N, C-alpha and C positions, 0 to 999 in steps of 0.2 A: 421519484429519483431515491434508489437508493443513498443512504449516505456509505461515506468509506466506515463508518462504526461497524455500521449494518453487514457490510460486505466483510472485514474482517472479523466482527461473528460470527457469521456463515462458515467461513475457513476453519476458524476455531473450534466449533461446534463440531464440525464434519470431520474435521481431520484430528483431531484430540479427544473426540467423544466428550467435550464440556456440555457444563449445562448454563442457556443462555442470558440466563438471568445472571451469572458469574462475570462472565464476562460486559466490564463499565471499563469508562475511561481510567476508572483510579487502581484499577487491578493491577497488581502486581504478575508479570507471567511467569516469575518461580513460585508463586503461590498458585500459579494454575497448574502449575505440574508442566510447564515450560523454562529445560535448561536453556544453556548458550546456543548447546547444538541444535535443540529442539527450536531456539530462535532462526537461527540460520535457515534450518529449512524452512521455516515458514518464512524466512525473505523470499525463499526460490517462489514460493508456490503464492507470495504476494507480487514478484514481479508480471508471473503468466495472468492474474485475477484480476490487475491492475494494470496489467500493458504499460507498467514502468521499467526504468534501469536501473538498477540501485550500483552507487557507488562503491567503489571500493575501500572508501577510507569507515576505519570503522563510527559509528554512532552508536550511543548510547541508549540502548533503549532496555528500559525495565518495565514499564508499564504499559496496559495496554494502549493509554493513550498517548504515551511516546509513538508508539508504531505507526497508528492514527495521522500524528503529526508530520511523522517522515513520508508517510506516505503521500497527504496530501501536499506537500509541500515540494517532491518530488515530480510529481503530478502536476501542479503548476506550473513546473519549469518546464518541463521537458512537455505537455502537453501543448502550452502556449508556443515552442518551438516548433510542434506540429502543424498549429492552425493558420503560422505566418509561413510557413511552408506551403498550404495548400493556398492563402493568400497567393504570394508571388505567382503560384504554377497557374492562377485564374487569370490572374491578371497579364501575364505571357500569353498566356493562348488569346485574350480579349486584343490585344497589341497586334497580330495577327491581321 
């Protein structure tokens, strides 16, 4: 199973040609050459890769660890909702 950090690292290495060893939890995004526009672009890729929907609210993301935590928080909430819908659908079909 791939961790969130590993998945994010793969995106950053692919899209920003970064050294994988430089992508650590405490690495500042600006230090990796990713400015605010780059963060916005990164988050669109993150949405697709991690199958999450970003909130329109601004969240301060200054390090790789901040992005990992944000992804994990959104995934926990959104994927839990998906699981509840699946269980409800199964219960509904079993009741027939």
